[in-house]
C-alpha positions, 0 to 999 in steps of 0.5 A: 500500500502507498503511504502518500499521493505523489505531488505534481513535481514528483509525478513529472520526475517519474514521467521523465525517468520512465519516459512516458506520461502518467495517466491523467484525466483526459476528456478529449474524444468524448462527445461533449459535456453530457457524456461526462455526466455520471451522476446528478445531485438529488435533494431528499425533498424531490424524492418519492416519500418511500425513497426519502425515508430510506435515504433518511434512515441510512443518513441517520445523524451523519452530517454533510451526506450528499445523495447522488443518482448514478447516471453512468456505468463506470462502476457497474462491475462493482454492483452500482447501476444507473438509477441507484441513489448513492450516499457520499460522505465527504468526511470519510477518508477513501481506502483502496477499493472504495467507490468514490465520488470525484471531480474532474476538470475539463482541460479545455473549459475548466468545467468540473464534472462529477465522476464515480470510480474505484479508489486505488491510491494514487489512481481512480479506476473504472469498474466497467465493461465500457473500454472508453472509461478504463484509463486510470486517472491520477488523483492530483488534487488539482484536475482530479479531486476525490470529493467523498466516499460512497457509504450507502446505496439505495437500488430501485427495483428494475423490471425484468426483461422478458426473453 
C-alpha cells in the first residue's frame, strides 16, 4: 500500500525517468459535456416519500451526506447501476477499493464534472465493461479531486426483461 499521493513535481520526475506520461484525466474524444455526466445531485425533498425515508434512515445523524443518482456505468462491475441513489460522505477518508465520488476538470473549459470510480491510491479506476472509461486517472488534487466516499446505496427495483 502507498503511504502518500505523489505531488505534481514528483509525478513529472517519474514521467521523465520512465519516459512516458502518467495517466491523467483526459476528456478529449468524448462527445461533449453530457457524456461526462455520471451522476446528478438529488435533494431528499424531490424524492418519492418511500425513497426519502430510506435515504433518511441510512443518513441517520451523519452530517454533510450528499445523495447522488448514478447516471453512468463506470462502476457497474462493482454492483452500482444507473438509477441507484448513492450516499457520499465527504468526511470519510477513501481506502483502496472504495467507490468514490470525484471531480474532474475539463482541460479545455475548466468545467468540473462529477465522476464515480474505484479508489486505488494514487489512481481512480473504472469498474466497467465500457473500454472508453478504463484509463486510470491520477488523483492530483488539482484536475482530479476525490470529493467523498460512497457509504450507502439505495437500488430501485428494475423490471425484468422478458426473453
